[in-house]
C-alpha positions as CSV (number, residue, x, y, z in Angstrom):
1,M,29.1,-119.2,-13.0
2,R,28.0,-121.8,-16.0
3,F,28.2,-122.0,-19.3
4,S,26.0,-122.8,-22.6
5,L,26.3,-123.0,-25.7
6,F,24.5,-120.0,-28.0
7,A,23.9,-121.9,-31.4
8,H,23.2,-121.5,-35.2
9,M,23.2,-123.6,-38.1
10,E,25.6,-120.6,-40.2
11,R,26.2,-120.6,-44.0
12,W,28.4,-118.2,-46.2
13,D,28.1,-119.7,-49.4
14,E,26.3,-122.8,-51.0
15,Q,29.7,-125.0,-50.6
16,T,28.0,-126.8,-47.3
17,T,24.3,-128.0,-47.7
18,H,21.9,-127.8,-45.5
19,R,22.0,-130.9,-43.8
20,E,25.9,-130.5,-43.3
21,Q,25.2,-127.4,-41.3
22,F,22.9,-129.0,-39.4
23,E,24.8,-131.9,-38.3
24,N,27.9,-129.5,-37.8
25,L,25.1,-128.0,-34.9
26,A,24.2,-131.0,-33.6
27,E,27.8,-131.8,-32.9
28,L,28.8,-128.9,-30.9
29,A,25.6,-129.3,-28.8
30,L,26.9,-133.0,-28.1
31,M,30.2,-131.3,-27.6
32,A,28.4,-128.7,-25.0
33,E,26.9,-131.5,-23.1
34,A,30.0,-133.9,-22.7
35,G,31.7,-130.4,-21.6
36,G,29.5,-129.6,-18.7
37,F,27.5,-126.6,-20.2
38,G,23.9,-126.5,-19.0
39,T,22.3,-125.3,-21.8
40,V,21.6,-124.8,-25.6
41,W,20.4,-122.0,-26.9
42,V,19.2,-121.9,-30.8
43,G,17.3,-118.7,-31.7
44,E,14.3,-117.4,-34.4
45,H,15.7,-116.2,-37.7
46,H,13.8,-115.8,-40.7
47,A,15.0,-115.9,-44.5
48,M,18.2,-115.6,-43.4
49,E,21.5,-117.7,-44.8
50,Y,24.1,-116.5,-42.1
51,T,22.1,-117.1,-39.0
52,I,19.5,-120.5,-40.1
53,S,16.7,-121.0,-37.4
54,P,13.5,-120.0,-38.9
55,N,12.1,-122.2,-35.4
56,P,13.8,-123.2,-32.5
57,Y,12.0,-126.3,-31.8
58,P,12.1,-128.6,-33.9
59,V,16.1,-128.2,-33.9
60,L,15.8,-128.6,-30.1
61,S,13.2,-131.9,-29.7
62,Y,16.2,-133.1,-32.3
63,L,18.7,-132.3,-29.2
64,A,16.2,-133.6,-26.8
65,A,16.6,-137.7,-28.4
66,K,20.0,-137.4,-28.9
67,T,21.1,-136.1,-24.5
68,S,20.1,-136.5,-21.3
69,T,20.9,-133.1,-19.1
70,I,21.5,-130.0,-21.0
71,R,18.4,-127.8,-21.0
72,L,17.3,-126.5,-24.5
73,G,16.8,-123.2,-24.8
74,A,14.3,-121.0,-27.3
75,G,16.6,-117.9,-27.0
76,T,15.0,-116.0,-28.5
77,L,11.2,-116.5,-30.0
78,I,10.5,-113.2,-31.2
79,A,7.4,-111.9,-29.9
80,P,5.3,-110.6,-33.0
81,F,5.7,-113.4,-34.7
82,W,4.0,-115.8,-32.1
83,N,0.3,-116.2,-31.0
84,P,-0.1,-116.9,-27.3
85,I,-1.5,-120.1,-27.8
86,R,0.8,-121.1,-30.1
87,A,4.0,-120.1,-27.7
88,A,2.4,-122.3,-25.2
89,G,1.5,-124.6,-26.2
90,E,4.9,-125.3,-28.8
91,S,7.1,-124.2,-24.8
92,A,5.3,-126.5,-23.4
93,L,5.5,-129.7,-25.6
94,L,9.3,-129.2,-26.0
95,D,9.1,-129.3,-22.4
96,V,7.2,-133.0,-22.6
97,I,9.9,-133.7,-25.1
98,S,12.8,-133.1,-23.2
99,N,11.5,-134.5,-19.3
100,G,11.0,-130.7,-18.0
101,R,14.5,-129.2,-19.9
102,A,12.9,-126.6,-21.6
103,E,14.1,-122.6,-21.0
104,V,11.6,-120.1,-23.0
105,G,13.5,-117.3,-24.3
106,L,11.2,-114.2,-25.9
107,A,12.4,-111.1,-27.2
108,R,11.0,-107.6,-29.3
109,G,12.6,-109.0,-33.2
110,A,15.3,-106.8,-34.1
111,Y,15.9,-106.9,-38.2
112,Q,13.1,-105.0,-40.4
113,V,14.0,-107.3,-43.1
114,E,12.0,-110.0,-41.4
115,F,9.0,-108.0,-39.4
116,D,8.2,-106.4,-43.2
117,R,7.8,-110.4,-45.0
118,M,6.1,-112.2,-41.0
119,V,4.0,-108.7,-40.4
120,P,4.2,-106.4,-42.6
121,G,3.1,-102.9,-41.5
122,T,4.7,-103.7,-38.3
123,K,8.1,-101.3,-37.3
124,A,10.4,-103.7,-35.5
125,T,10.8,-100.7,-33.4
126,D,7.0,-101.6,-32.0
127,G,7.7,-105.0,-31.3
128,G,7.7,-104.0,-27.7
129,T,4.6,-103.7,-27.1
130,H,4.2,-107.4,-28.7
131,L,6.3,-108.0,-25.7
132,R,4.7,-107.1,-22.6
133,E,1.2,-108.8,-23.8
134,L,3.2,-112.6,-25.0
135,V,5.0,-113.1,-21.2
136,P,1.5,-113.2,-19.1
137,A,-0.6,-114.3,-22.0
138,V,1.9,-116.9,-22.0
139,R,2.2,-117.8,-18.1
140,A,-1.8,-117.9,-17.9
141,L,-2.3,-120.1,-20.9
142,W,0.1,-123.2,-18.9
143,Q,-1.6,-122.7,-16.1
144,G,-4.9,-123.3,-17.6
145,D,-8.7,-121.9,-19.2
146,Y,-7.5,-118.5,-20.0
147,A,-9.4,-115.6,-22.8
148,H,-7.3,-112.8,-23.6
149,D,-8.1,-109.4,-24.8
150,G,-5.4,-107.4,-25.8
151,E,-4.1,-104.5,-27.8
152,I,-2.4,-107.4,-30.0
153,W,-4.5,-110.5,-29.4
154,Q,-8.1,-111.7,-28.5
155,F,-8.7,-115.1,-28.5
156,P,-11.8,-117.3,-26.5
157,T,-10.7,-119.2,-23.4
158,A,-7.9,-121.5,-24.6
159,T,-5.5,-124.0,-22.8
160,S,-2.0,-124.3,-23.1
161,V,-2.2,-127.4,-24.9
162,P,-0.5,-129.8,-22.9
163,K,1.2,-128.0,-20.4
164,P,4.6,-128.1,-19.6
165,V,6.4,-130.6,-16.8
166,Q,7.8,-127.9,-15.3
167,Q,5.5,-126.3,-12.7
168,P,4.3,-123.7,-12.3
169,T,6.1,-123.0,-15.1
170,P,9.5,-123.7,-17.5
171,P,12.1,-121.0,-16.6
172,M,11.3,-118.1,-18.6
173,W,14.2,-115.5,-20.6
174,V,14.0,-112.4,-21.9
175,A,16.5,-110.4,-23.8
176,A,16.8,-106.7,-22.5
177,R,19.0,-103.9,-23.7
178,D,17.3,-100.8,-22.3
179,P,16.3,-99.8,-19.0
180,A,12.4,-100.5,-19.3
181,S,13.1,-104.1,-20.1
182,H,14.8,-105.2,-17.6
183,D,12.6,-103.5,-15.0
184,F,9.7,-105.7,-17.1
185,A,11.7,-108.7,-16.9
186,V,11.7,-108.5,-13.8
187,E,8.4,-107.7,-12.8
188,Q,7.2,-110.8,-14.7
189,G,9.3,-113.1,-13.0
190,C,11.9,-113.7,-16.6
191,N,15.5,-114.1,-16.2
192,V,17.3,-111.6,-18.1
193,M,19.8,-112.3,-21.1
194,V,22.1,-109.2,-22.7
195,T,24.3,-108.9,-25.5
196,P,27.1,-106.2,-25.2
197,L,27.5,-106.9,-29.2
198,M,31.0,-105.0,-29.5
199,K,31.6,-103.2,-27.0
200,G,34.0,-104.0,-23.7
201,Y,33.9,-104.9,-20.3
202,E,32.0,-101.3,-19.3
203,E,29.2,-102.6,-21.6
204,V,28.5,-106.0,-19.4
205,A,29.2,-103.8,-16.0
206,A,26.6,-101.6,-17.8
207,L,23.7,-103.8,-18.9
208,K,24.4,-105.6,-15.4
209,E,23.7,-102.1,-12.9
210,K,19.9,-102.3,-15.1
211,F,19.7,-105.9,-14.0
212,D,20.7,-104.8,-10.1
213,T,18.4,-101.7,-10.2
214,A,15.8,-103.4,-11.8
215,V,15.9,-106.1,-9.1
216,A,16.5,-103.7,-6.3
217,N,12.7,-102.1,-7.7
218,H,10.7,-105.5,-7.5
219,P,11.5,-107.0,-4.0
220,E,8.4,-108.3,-3.7
221,V,9.8,-110.6,-6.9
222,A,12.1,-114.0,-5.9
223,E,15.6,-112.8,-7.8
224,P,15.8,-113.7,-11.7
225,E,19.3,-114.2,-12.7
226,I,21.5,-113.3,-15.9
227,M,22.6,-114.3,-18.4
228,V,25.4,-112.6,-20.9
229,L,26.3,-113.4,-24.3
230,R,29.1,-113.3,-26.0
231,H,31.1,-114.4,-29.1
232,T,33.8,-116.5,-28.1
233,Y,36.7,-118.4,-29.9
234,V,39.7,-119.8,-28.0
235,H,43.0,-120.2,-29.2
236,S,45.8,-122.2,-29.0
237,P,48.7,-120.2,-26.7
238,D,51.6,-121.4,-29.3
239,E,49.9,-119.4,-32.0
240,P,50.7,-115.7,-30.4
241,E,48.4,-114.7,-33.7
242,G,45.8,-117.1,-32.7
243,W,43.1,-114.6,-32.0
244,R,43.5,-112.1,-35.6
245,P,41.0,-114.4,-37.5
246,A,38.9,-115.2,-35.2
247,A,38.6,-111.8,-34.6
248,E,38.4,-111.2,-38.5
249,A,35.4,-113.2,-38.8
250,I,33.4,-111.8,-35.5
251,S,34.0,-108.5,-37.7
252,K,32.4,-109.7,-41.3
253,F,29.8,-111.5,-38.3
254,Y,28.6,-108.3,-37.9
255,R,29.4,-105.9,-41.2
256,T,26.8,-108.8,-42.9
257,F,24.3,-107.9,-39.6
258,D,24.3,-104.7,-40.3
259,A,23.7,-105.0,-43.5
260,W,20.7,-106.9,-42.8
261,F,20.0,-104.6,-39.8
262,G,19.8,-101.8,-42.3
263,N,17.3,-103.9,-45.1
264,K,19.1,-101.4,-47.4
265,A,19.6,-104.1,-50.3
266,V,18.1,-107.4,-51.7
267,P,18.9,-110.0,-49.9
268,A,19.6,-113.0,-53.3
269,N,18.4,-116.1,-51.8
270,G,18.7,-116.0,-49.1
271,F,22.5,-114.7,-48.9
272,L,23.0,-111.1,-48.1
273,E,27.0,-109.6,-48.8
274,P,28.5,-107.7,-45.4
275,S,28.9,-103.9,-45.3
276,P,32.0,-102.7,-46.7
277,K,35.0,-102.3,-45.1
278,S,35.4,-98.8,-46.0
279,K,31.6,-98.1,-44.3
280,F,33.3,-98.2,-40.9
281,A,36.1,-95.9,-41.1
282,D,35.0,-93.9,-38.8
283,R,33.7,-97.3,-36.3
284,P,37.1,-98.6,-34.9
285,E,34.4,-101.3,-32.7
286,F,34.7,-103.1,-36.5
287,E,38.6,-103.6,-37.1
288,P,39.9,-107.0,-35.2
289,E,42.3,-105.4,-32.8
290,S,39.6,-103.4,-31.0
291,L,37.7,-107.2,-31.5
292,H,40.3,-108.7,-30.2
293,R,39.0,-107.4,-27.1
294,T,36.1,-106.9,-26.8
295,A,34.7,-110.3,-27.7
296,M,35.6,-113.5,-25.4
297,I,38.8,-114.1,-27.8
298,G,42.6,-115.3,-26.7
299,T,44.4,-118.1,-24.9
300,P,42.9,-120.0,-22.3
301,A,44.8,-117.7,-19.4
302,E,43.3,-114.7,-21.0
303,V,39.6,-116.1,-21.7
304,I,39.5,-117.2,-17.8
305,T,41.0,-114.3,-16.1
306,R,38.5,-111.9,-18.7
307,L,35.7,-114.4,-17.6
308,K,36.7,-114.6,-13.9
309,E,36.0,-110.9,-13.9
310,Y,32.7,-111.5,-15.2
311,E,32.0,-114.1,-12.4
312,A,33.2,-111.4,-9.9
313,L,29.9,-108.6,-11.2
314,G,27.8,-112.3,-10.5
315,I,27.3,-113.0,-14.3
316,D,25.2,-116.1,-13.7
317,E,25.5,-117.8,-17.4
318,F,28.1,-116.6,-20.0
319,S,26.6,-117.9,-23.5
320,F,29.6,-119.2,-25.6
321,W,27.9,-117.6,-28.7
322,T,29.8,-119.6,-31.6
323,D,28.8,-117.8,-35.1
324,N,31.1,-116.3,-36.0
325,S,31.7,-116.9,-40.0
326,M,34.2,-119.4,-39.1
327,S,34.7,-123.3,-40.3
328,H,33.6,-125.8,-38.0
329,E,36.4,-126.9,-37.5
330,D,37.6,-123.7,-35.9
331,K,34.6,-123.9,-34.3
332,R,34.9,-127.3,-32.8
333,A,38.6,-126.7,-32.0
334,S,37.6,-123.5,-30.0
335,L,34.6,-125.1,-28.5
336,K,37.1,-128.0,-27.3
337,R,39.6,-125.6,-26.1
338,F,37.1,-124.2,-24.2
339,I,35.8,-127.0,-22.3
340,D,39.5,-128.7,-21.9
341,E,41.3,-125.9,-20.2
342,V,38.4,-122.6,-19.4
343,V,35.6,-124.4,-17.4
344,P,37.6,-126.6,-15.6
345,A,38.7,-123.0,-13.7
346,F,34.8,-122.4,-12.9
347,Q,34.0,-125.4,-11.5
């Protein structure tokens, strides 16, 4: 099982500048490369300070110039926000800039607040239609001239300019949860990325079972890979309560996710307060004690034990999700412990 880093610029107030956040993200990415991580992933989100990434490609292109081995993943492009020609061309350009290190992830999208601003009138729940149309169109554009007459997009003969270095295509990934999404991804020859969110190992096993079923249903396709994305924090064994600040910070992250996902309040200059703790009185999964068990939080030895379970399950890639509302210093210390004390157990 290999490792990757999943990171955004993450700003919770105006005490740090966007430039500082960018430098922090770059530092973590360079640490990940030096530590033997296979990929750094950057996603796409709009007008929200707690996950700053209006387009992953400028950040990944910068990292391409600063690195030499780590792969550079868009994790993920939100399908309804991208014309296929633009998605194909920008993805291929990253592959050219990085000399064949691009990984292209795509998702249907989740936040209605983003859809209301980017594609007014489109329901976030309908994003799967865009995803199913975008993936094969991008592939076709990478190969040469292609005209498209779909439900969402129509355009005359066009092609991707430039063409990607990796042939026939850069690796493509689809974010999936339900069985139909897994089946679509595998049928299209895409790898699958899954997020257990606040659920434990049983959810990882259930998602892997959906993936395995899709693979079994498509023996004609070369077997793809599956990646698990999970909030991760490694603390020193000398601090028995070292898990608690991380669990509380991740709870804050998910309460903020809930506030944005609920789309009930108007953001103020890109900020939105987390949903109050009282809202989750009957939701134990938001409690720090629960997140200690479900998120990848623990001492190096504890994290190794849990990751070995993922490896035995057949997970190909574990992505160290560093967005957690903690300080950059805490994130850096956690990543260093992971690199120094966890990664060697998998080499």
